[in-house]
C-alpha positions in Angstrom: 3.3 3.8 3.5 1.0 1.0 2.1 1.1 0.0 -1.7 -1.4 0.6 -3.5 -3.6 -2.5 -3.8 -2.3 -3.8 -0.7 -5.6 -4.4 1.0 -8.0 -4.7 -1.8 -6.1 -5.2 -5.3 -7.4 -3.0 -8.1 -10.7 -2.2 -6.2 -12.1 -5.7 -6.2 -12.0 -7.8 -3.1 -11.3 -11.3 -3.9 -13.8 -14.3 -3.3 -11.8 -15.9 -0.6 -11.1 -12.6 1.2 -15.0 -12.3 1.5 -15.6 -15.8 2.5 -13.3 -15.3 5.3 -14.9 -12.3 6.4 -18.2 -14.3 6.2 -16.6 -17.2 8.3 -15.4 -14.7 10.7 -19.0 -13.4 11.2 -20.6 -16.6 11.5 -18.1 -17.8 14.0 -18.7 -14.6 16.5 -22.5 -15.0 16.1 -22.3 -18.8 17.2 -20.4 -17.4 20.2 -16.9 -19.5 19.5 -14.1 -18.5 21.5 -10.6 -17.9 21.2 -9.6 -21.2 22.1 -11.8 -22.6 19.1 -10.6 -20.5 16.6 -8.1 -20.8 13.2 -5.5 -18.0 13.7 -3.6 -17.6 10.6 -1.3 -14.9 9.4 -2.4 -12.7 6.4 0.8 -11.2 6.0 4.2 -13.1 5.3 6.7 -13.9 7.8 10.6 -14.8 7.3 11.3 -18.6 7.2 15.5 -18.4 7.2 16.0 -17.1 3.5 12.6 -17.7 2.4 8.8 -16.7 3.3 6.1 -18.3 4.9 2.6 -17.9 6.2 1.2 -20.0 9.2 -1.7 -21.1 10.6 -2.6 -22.0 14.8 -5.3 -25.0 14.3 -7.2 -25.6 17.7 -8.1 -29.3 19.0 -11.6 -30.2 17.9 -12.4 -30.6 21.4 -12.0 -26.7 22.1 -14.5 -25.7 19.1 -17.9 -26.3 21.0 -17.4 -24.2 24.6 -20.2 -21.8 24.8 -22.3 -20.1 27.6 -21.4 -17.1 29.5 -18.9 -14.3 29.1 -15.7 -14.7 28.0 -14.1 -15.5 30.6 -16.3 -18.0 31.9 -16.0 -19.7 28.5 -12.2 -19.6 29.2 -12.3 -21.2 32.7 -14.6 -24.0 31.1 -12.0 -24.6 28.5 -9.5 -24.9 30.8 -11.1 -26.9 33.3 -11.1 -29.9 30.5 -7.4 -29.6 30.7 -4.6 -27.9 28.2 -5.9 -25.8 25.3 -3.9 -27.3 22.1 -3.0 -25.8 18.8 -1.0 -27.3 15.9 1.3 -24.7 14.2 1.4 -25.1 10.5 3.4 -23.1 7.9 3.0 -22.6 4.3 6.2 -21.8 2.5 6.2 -19.3 -0.5 6.4 -21.2 -3.7 7.9 -18.4 -5.8 7.7 -14.7 -6.9 3.9 -15.1 -8.2 2.7 -15.3 -4.5 3.2 -11.5 -3.5 4.4 -10.4 -0.2 2.2 -7.2 -0.1 -1.1 -8.5 -1.1 -2.8 -9.6 1.8 -6.0 -11.3 0.2 -4.0 -13.4 -2.4 -3.9 -16.9 -1.6 -0.5 -18.9 -1.8 -0.7 -22.2 -3.4 1.3 -24.4 -1.2 0.5 -26.8 1.3 0.2 -26.2 5.3 2.6 -28.6 7.1 2.5 -29.1 10.7 5.8 -28.1 12.4 4.9 -27.7 16.2 2.6 -27.7 18.8 1.4 -24.8 21.0 -0.5 -25.9 24.3 -1.8 -23.5 27.1 -1.9 -25.1 30.4 -4.9 -24.6 32.8 -4.5 -21.2 34.5 -6.3 -19.1 36.1 -8.5 -16.9 34.3 -9.1 -13.3 35.6 -11.6 -10.8 33.8 -10.2 -7.9 32.1 -6.6 -9.1 32.9 -5.2 -8.7 29.1 -6.1 -5.0 29.0 -2.4 -4.1 30.4 -0.4 -6.4 28.0 0.1 -6.3 24.2 1.4 -8.6 21.5 3.6 -7.8 19.0 5.1 -10.1 16.2 8.1 -8.2 16.1 9.5 -10.3 19.2 10.3 -12.8 16.7 13.8 -14.0 16.0 15.5 -12.4 12.7 15.0 -15.7 11.0 11.2 -15.1 11.4 10.6 -11.8 11.3 7.4 -10.2 9.8 7.7 -9.1 6.1 6.0 -6.6 3.9 4.1 -3.5 4.0 0.8 -5.1 5.9 3.1 -6.0 8.9 5.3 -2.7 9.0 1.6 -1.1 9.2 0.8 -3.3 12.1 3.8 -2.8 13.7 3.0 1.1 14.2 -0.8 0.4 14.8 -0.2 -2.5 17.6 2.4 0.1 19.4 -0.2 2.8 19.4 -2.8 0.6 20.7 -0.4 -0.3 23.4 0.4 2.9 24.5 -2.9 4.0 24.7 -3.9 1.2 26.9 -0.9 1.7 29.2 0.1 -2.0 28.1 3.4 -3.3 28.0 4.8 -4.5 24.6 6.3 -7.9 25.3 
């Protein structure tokens, strides 16, 4: 069960949440692709005995691939070489940073800890429909935390089941 106020605390969305939604809409309207988006966790994950949120920031070169279908744009991106992302973590700074408030900003800095590179590969339109993502495949030391992630677990599993996708 979601805690009251987990999505919109006290019935009032916070400004940065509205800015995030506006940025996402602008990005979609500009035709930016998955390779050019900044990915981040809204809900926290374990960091050993602590907690963290994360970001995956794309290399600047991938932010301007445009034109055609998603598969065509991804083919163009891979034609340039590997698609790279920096992986950053933001450790929780204390109890005042709530685990179940998905729109509250945490105050600590993001620190780059790893690099993710997707090598050039064949792109087949529609191929992803039979696969599914779940953050619950993480190590116990990095497991998803909080009510929002528990809700994601159920939602992602139902989505995968409906599509006949494998949750790996």
